[in-house]
Residue, then its C-alpha position, 0 to 999 in steps of 0.5 A: m204718383m203725381e196728382e191728377k191735373w183736374l184734382a190739382w186744378a180743383k184745389q187751386i180754384q178752391s184756394i183762390a176762392q177761399a182767399g178771395l172770400t177772406y179778403t175781398r170787400d166787394d160784394y160783386d167779387y164775393e159772389r164770384y168767389i162763391e161761384l168759383r168755390q162751387l165750381s171746385a166742388d162740382i169738379l170733385e163731385t163729378y170725378t170722385e165718389y164723394d157726395m156734395k155735402t161731404i165735399q163742402e164739409l171737407f174741401t170748401n168749408e172753413t168750418g170743417y176739420q182744421t189743420p195747422k197753416v204752413d209757413i215756409r221760409a228760406a235760409v240763404f247764406k253768403e260769405g257767412k251772412i244770412l239774407l234778410v228782407k225788410e217787410k213793408a207790413d211792419g218795417k222790420w226784417s225776416i228771412p224770405g218766405g210766406w204761407g205754403d201755396v197750393g200746387f207747389s212743394p215746400g222747396e218750390v215755395a222757398v225758391k219762389e219766395v226768395e226771388e219774389e221778395s229779394g230778387y235773388l235766385v236760389e236752389a233748395k238744398r236741405l230741410l233745416a227745421v220744422l218748428d211749431h210756432k207755439h214753441h217759439p217766442h213769436p207774438p200770439s197768433p190766431y193760427h196754429i202754424y208749422k214753420m218749415i225752413i229750407g236751406c237754399e244755395l244762392v245761384g244768381g239774381n240781383a237785389a230788388d224790392s217787391i210788393e211785400t218788401s222794401d229792401c234786402d241785405f245779408f247780415s252777420l249774427d252780431n249785426l242783425p237789424p230789428l226782426s219781424i218776430g211774427r215771422i222769425t226770431e233771433s233764437q231761430i236765426t242763431m239756430l240757422f247760423k249753427l246749422y250753416e256752420n255745422p252742416t252735418l247737424p240733423t234737421v231741427f224739429d218742434 
């Protein structure tokens, strides 16, 4: 059953407010994000059976129950090579992707991230892997992260950079550039090539 629009909107307002409270350095903007967060709680109090205290603890308060963050990545192949984007943050390369967005399914996030970071248009086809960040050779992270990698088919578009990326290209496994290992590791890319070359293999997890 599709989520009620008012609930989806309340979640999106809360998500925007929480991100703003995390990253803003402006006192006036901070107060506005507080108001947005309260608005999302007011919507829920009006249309659900929960009281404000419960809503603030479970919905608007980062000190409430913690869950893993979800990193969604797209594996896109062309002629036996994988699409990588160059991250402006560290000057190294990764498959396109980022944090899951409120209001978007995993497949929709994968498609959106590919277009935003590379300029290419793709269709999400298959869940290739669900990986726990802690079980792979990433640098230490303050977050507990689940990484979902979606196999996508290239359908159009043209190479372009973005706010977060400065370049993109397709690479063979034996000619990989320096990787942004906080985002993707060489062993994970090797795994993706194996899944690409053997499409009947099951989804990888953990």
